[in-house]
C-alpha positions in Angstrom: -9.7 48.8 25.8 -7.9 52.2 26.2 -8.5 53.8 29.6 -8.4 57.0 28.1 -7.1 60.6 30.6 -9.0 58.6 33.5 -7.1 56.3 35.1 -7.2 56.4 39.2 -10.9 55.8 40.3 -12.1 56.8 44.3 -15.0 54.4 45.0 -16.7 55.8 47.9 -18.1 53.3 49.7 -15.9 50.9 47.5 -16.5 48.4 49.9 -20.3 47.6 49.7 -22.2 45.1 47.4 -21.8 47.4 44.7 -18.5 49.6 44.8 -16.9 46.0 45.8 -18.1 44.0 42.2 -17.5 47.5 40.6 -13.6 47.2 41.9 -12.8 43.8 40.1 -13.9 45.1 37.3 -12.3 48.4 37.0 -9.3 46.3 38.0 -9.3 44.0 35.9 -9.5 46.8 32.8 -6.4 48.0 34.4 -7.4 50.9 36.4 -5.9 52.1 39.8 -8.7 51.8 42.1 -8.5 53.5 45.5 -11.7 52.5 48.0 -12.9 54.4 51.3 -15.3 53.0 53.3 -16.7 53.9 56.9 -16.9 49.9 57.1 -20.2 50.2 59.0 -22.2 48.6 56.4 -19.9 46.4 55.0 -16.6 44.1 56.0 -12.8 44.5 55.8 -12.4 41.2 54.8 -14.0 42.5 51.3 -10.6 44.0 50.5 -8.6 41.0 50.1 -11.2 39.2 48.2 -11.1 41.9 45.7 -7.4 41.1 45.1 -7.8 37.5 45.3 -9.9 37.6 42.6 -8.3 40.4 40.6 -4.8 39.5 41.3 -4.2 43.6 41.7 -3.6 45.4 44.6 -6.2 48.1 45.4 -5.8 50.6 48.2 -8.1 50.7 50.7 -8.6 53.9 53.1 -11.0 53.9 56.0 -13.3 56.9 56.5 -16.7 58.6 56.7 -17.8 61.3 54.5 -18.5 63.9 56.4 -14.3 63.8 57.5 -13.8 66.0 55.0 -10.2 66.8 55.4 -9.2 62.9 55.3 -11.6 63.1 52.0 -9.8 65.7 50.5 -6.0 64.6 51.6 -7.1 60.6 49.9 -8.3 62.3 46.7 -4.7 65.0 46.8 -2.5 61.6 47.7 -3.5 59.0 45.7 -3.7 61.8 42.4 -7.7 61.1 41.8 -9.1 61.5 38.5 -12.5 60.5 38.7 -15.0 59.7 41.9 -17.5 57.1 41.8 -19.8 57.3 44.5 -21.7 54.6 46.5 -21.9 55.8 49.9 -25.3 56.4 51.2 -27.8 54.2 52.9 -30.0 52.6 50.9 -33.4 51.2 52.6 -36.6 52.4 51.3 -38.5 51.3 54.4 -35.6 52.3 56.9 -35.6 55.9 55.0 -39.3 55.9 56.2 -38.6 55.1 59.8 -35.2 57.2 60.2 -36.1 60.4 57.4 -33.1 62.5 59.8 -30.6 60.0 59.5 -30.8 59.1 55.6 -31.3 63.4 55.2 -28.1 63.2 57.0 -25.9 60.7 56.1 -26.8 60.8 52.2 -27.0 65.0 51.3 -24.4 65.8 54.3 -22.0 63.4 52.8 -22.3 64.1 49.3 -22.1 67.8 49.6 -18.6 67.1 52.1 -17.8 64.8 48.9 -17.9 67.7 46.3 -16.2 70.0 49.0 -13.5 67.7 48.7 -13.4 67.1 44.9 -13.3 70.9 44.4 -10.7 71.2 47.1 -8.4 68.5 45.6 -9.3 69.8 41.8 -11.3 66.7 40.6 -14.1 67.2 38.4 -15.5 64.0 37.3 -18.0 62.4 39.0 -20.4 58.5 38.6 -23.1 59.1 41.0 -25.3 55.9 41.8 -28.7 57.1 41.7 -31.8 55.2 42.0 -34.8 55.0 40.0 -36.6 55.4 43.3 -35.8 59.3 41.8 -38.9 58.9 39.5 -41.5 58.0 42.2 -45.2 56.8 41.3 -45.2 55.8 37.6 -47.0 58.2 35.3 -46.3 55.7 32.6 -44.3 52.3 31.9 -41.4 52.1 31.7 -39.8 54.4 33.3 -37.7 56.9 30.6 -35.3 59.7 31.7 -37.8 61.9 31.0 -40.4 60.9 33.6 -41.2 63.0 36.1 -39.0 62.8 39.0 -41.6 62.6 42.6 -40.1 60.6 45.1 -42.4 58.8 47.0 -39.3 58.2 49.9 -36.9 59.8 52.1 -34.4 57.4 50.5 -35.3 58.7 46.2 -35.9 61.9 47.9 -32.4 62.6 49.3 -31.1 60.7 46.1 -32.9 63.0 43.6 -31.3 66.0 46.3 -27.7 65.0 44.9 -28.9 64.5 41.2 -30.2 68.2 41.4 -26.9 69.6 43.2 -24.7 67.9 40.8 -26.6 69.5 38.3 -26.3 73.0 39.8 -22.6 72.2 39.8 -22.1 71.2 36.4 -24.1 74.5 35.7 -21.5 76.5 37.2 -18.7 74.9 36.4 -18.0 73.9 32.6 -14.9 71.7 33.4 -17.1 69.8 35.9 -18.6 66.4 34.8 -21.5 64.1 36.7 -23.0 61.0 35.7 -26.3 60.2 37.7 -26.5 56.4 37.0 -30.5 55.4 38.1 -30.3 52.1 39.5 -33.8 49.4 38.9 -32.5 46.1 41.3 -29.8 44.9 41.6 -29.1 41.1 42.5 -26.2 38.5 42.1 -22.9 38.2 42.6 -19.2 38.2 41.1 -19.0 34.2 39.4 -15.7 33.7 41.7 -18.9 33.5 44.6 -15.5 35.4 46.8 -17.8 38.4 47.3 -21.9 39.4 47.4 -24.6 41.1 49.2 -23.7 40.3 52.7 -24.8 43.4 54.9 -23.6 43.9 58.1 -27.2 45.4 59.7 -30.0 43.5 59.0 -31.2 43.3 55.2 -34.1 44.8 53.6 -33.7 43.6 50.1 -35.4 40.6 48.7 -32.4 38.4 48.0 -30.6 38.3 51.4 -33.8 37.8 53.3 -34.2 34.7 50.3 -30.9 34.0 51.4 -31.6 33.6 55.1 -34.7 31.5 54.6 -32.0 29.1 52.1 -30.0 28.6 54.6 -32.2 28.4 57.7 -31.6 31.9 59.4 -35.2 32.5 58.7 -38.0 29.9 59.1 -40.0 32.2 56.1 -39.5 35.2 54.0 -41.7 37.8 54.3 -43.4 39.5 51.0 -44.4 43.0 51.8 -47.8 42.8 50.1 -49.9 40.6 48.1 -52.7 42.9 47.1 -51.0 44.7 43.9 -52.6 44.9 40.7 -50.3 42.8 39.4 -50.3 38.9 37.7 -49.7 37.3 41.5 -50.8 40.1 43.5 -46.7 41.0 44.5 -44.6 43.9 44.0 -43.0 43.8 40.4 -39.4 45.1 40.2 -36.8 45.5 37.4 -33.9 42.8 38.6 -30.8 43.5 37.2 -27.1 41.2 37.7 -24.7 43.4 39.7 -22.3 43.0 37.4 -24.1 44.0 34.4 -24.9 47.1 36.8 -21.3 47.6 37.2 -20.8 47.5 33.6 -22.0 50.7 33.8 -20.0 52.5 35.3 -17.3 51.2 33.4 -19.3 52.5 30.5 -19.7 55.8 32.8 -16.0 56.5 33.2 -15.1 56.2 29.6 -18.1 58.6 28.4 -16.7 61.1 30.7 -13.5 61.1 29.5 -14.3 62.1 26.4 -17.8 64.7 27.4 -18.9 67.2 29.8 -21.9 68.3 31.7 -24.2 66.5 33.7 -25.9 63.6 32.2 -28.5 60.5 33.7 -29.0 56.9 32.6 -31.4 54.3 33.6 -29.8 50.6 34.5 -32.1 48.1 34.5 -33.1 45.3 31.7 -36.8 46.7 31.3 -38.3 43.1 32.2 -40.5 43.1 35.6 -40.4 39.7 38.2 -42.5 39.8 40.9 -41.6 38.8 44.1 -42.6 35.5 43.5 -41.3 35.3 40.1 -37.8 36.1 42.0 -38.9 33.2 44.5 -39.5 30.3 42.0 -36.4 30.8 40.0 -34.5 30.8 42.9 -36.2 27.3 44.1 -36.1 26.4 40.4 -32.2 26.8 39.8 -30.7 25.6 43.4 -33.5 23.5 44.3 -34.2 24.4 47.3 -37.5 25.4 48.8 -38.2 28.9 50.2 -41.4 28.8 52.8 -43.3 32.6 52.3 -45.6 34.2 54.1 -47.5 37.6 52.5 -47.7 40.3 54.9 -48.9 44.3 54.9 -47.3 46.7 52.4 -44.3 48.3 53.3 -44.9 52.2 53.2 -42.7 54.2 50.7 -43.3 50.5 48.1 -44.4 51.2 44.5 -46.3 48.0 43.1 -44.5 48.0 39.6 -40.9 49.2 38.6 -39.4 48.6 35.5 -37.3 50.5 33.2 -36.0 51.6 29.4 -32.7 51.2 29.5 -32.3 53.0 25.5 -30.3 55.9 26.3 -27.7 53.8 27.8 -27.8 51.6 25.4 -27.5 54.1 22.8 -25.2 56.4 24.1 -23.2 54.2 26.6 -23.3 51.4 24.5 -24.5 49.5 27.5 -26.6 46.3 27.3 -27.4 43.6 30.1 -26.2 40.2 29.2 -27.4 37.7 32.3 -31.1 37.0 33.0 -32.6 36.2 36.3 -31.5 32.7 36.4 -28.1 33.5 36.6 -28.4 36.2 39.4 -30.4 33.1 41.4 -27.0 31.0 40.5 -24.3 33.4 41.2 -26.0 34.1 45.1 -26.5 31.0 46.3 -22.3 30.0 45.4 -21.7 32.9 47.3 -23.8 32.0 49.9 -22.2 28.5 50.0 -19.1 29.6 49.5 -19.1 31.7 52.7 -20.8 29.1 54.3 -17.8 26.4 54.1 
């Protein structure tokens, strides 16, 4: 595969879940990768694991996005061609409880990044957005033309950044941006060396399932059992993290030849309920996951799944892994971490 002209990539939040998996893929394809992370929700050990998987050197700079001087210097010193912007808080529930933290971190950090890119003459960015920009569905599956009406501060922060990128592209014909609207990534690298390992309290479904499987929690809290779904629990479009990160590779290749602002959904188009995921995990790993239905969380949506036809047709991106792969891979990684 030809890399084109965009060979040196900075990953903000690159030590995190999706950033680290993206790094392994880009290294495998011959890109030079620099990880920029403040380690607020990740571990320095991830760098060694990425290098072990890829058998290549990866560069790491510890820093915060608000540190504009360090960020600018990093972009210049490594002669970065393109940025993939992962850094940001990502819990829906926490964003409802602490909206100021989310706006301060996600929006201010992104503005600082764009200012640093301007100072370093870096004109291409892939942004880690979210399907939360859509809000309650007016129709399903969500496509990229669905109205944008986020119902929680997390989604609002992502939409604000998307709109900022759109305005920057409009003001500068040499600047290009892709916003990748994630649905629900789970799974881990097939090596079992890296996965989703939040250093703070887990909020997403799969880390909580893993905490039950390892005995750290007695039971899984299922938030809401009275949604208008087949089993009363919320439905989400779960996508294997390695399928998701392949979308970032496709995004780099697209931006090498295209300009302007673009948005793409990254999802499978298949909706699974919380209890579907629990049952799949139990079946493939032969582990019982006790659960308890509790009250809904503020800011959650009943049904949430995608149309990714645009990414299929334009990026030539297609997900390949199913829910069983996701459940097998996460448990393999968790067992490796315990050994």
